[in-house]
N, C-alpha and C positions, 0 to 999 in steps of 0.2 A: 680646072673646070673648063670645058670647051664652050666657047661662045662664038657663034658666027659673027662676022664683022657687023652685019646689020643689027643684030641683037645687042651687041656691045654699044653701038652707036645710039640705039634707042634708050638703053639704060643710062648712058652718060647724058643724053639730051634731057631725060626726065629729071635726073639728079641736078643738072644745071638749072633747070626751071625751079626746082625746090630751093636751091641755093639762092637764086635771085629773089624769090619770095621771102626767104628767111632774112636776107640782107635788108629787104624793104621793111620787114617787121622790126628789126633792130633799130633802123633809122626812125621808124614811127614811134617806138617806145622812147628813144632818146629825145625826140622832138615833142614828146608828151601829146601824141595824137589821140583822137577819140577812140575809146576802148572798142566800140563795135567795129570800127574800121580795122583795128589791129586784129580782132578776132576773125574777120573775113580773110585777111592775109594769112593768118595761122591755119585756117581751114584749107586755103589753097596749098600751103606747104604739105599738110597732111594728105591731101588728095594726090599731089604729085608723088609723094613717097609711096602711097598705096598703089598707084599705077606702076611705079618702079618695081615694087614687090611682085606685082602680077607678071611683069615681063621676066623678072628673074626666076620666079616659080615656074612659069611656062617653059623657059629654057631648061631648067633643072629637070623637069618631068620628061621633056623630049630627049634629053641627052643622058644625064647621070642615072636617073631612075630607070629609063628604058634599058640602058646598058646593064644595070643591076638585075633587072628582071630577066633579061636574056641570059645572064650568068647564073641564074638560079638563086639570087639573093633578094627576092621580092619582099620578104618579110622585113629585112633590114631597111630596105628602101622606103617601104611604107611607114615603118616606125619613125624613121628620120624625118619624113615630111610631117607626120602627125605631131611630132614633138615641137616643131615650129609653131603649129597652130595652138598647141596647149600652152605655150609661153605667152601667147597673145591675150589669153583670158585673165 
């Protein structure tokens, strides 16, 4: 999959943010921290991953899907993206 350097950097940056939050959650649980504080950190991880998904999806649409449509494989490209969203439910 083609990813421009800036897109790859954005993805990695967001994943590292999520990893940092996740490490914090692990430490908080090990230290028996207040549940609500742990939940706030968990929500931060989920938000960082959701943002990462958005960057990856945008890149996929701009590159792979665009190329598939130009090649006449639009139905396959649409089906592939839709399957991702069906799995989320």
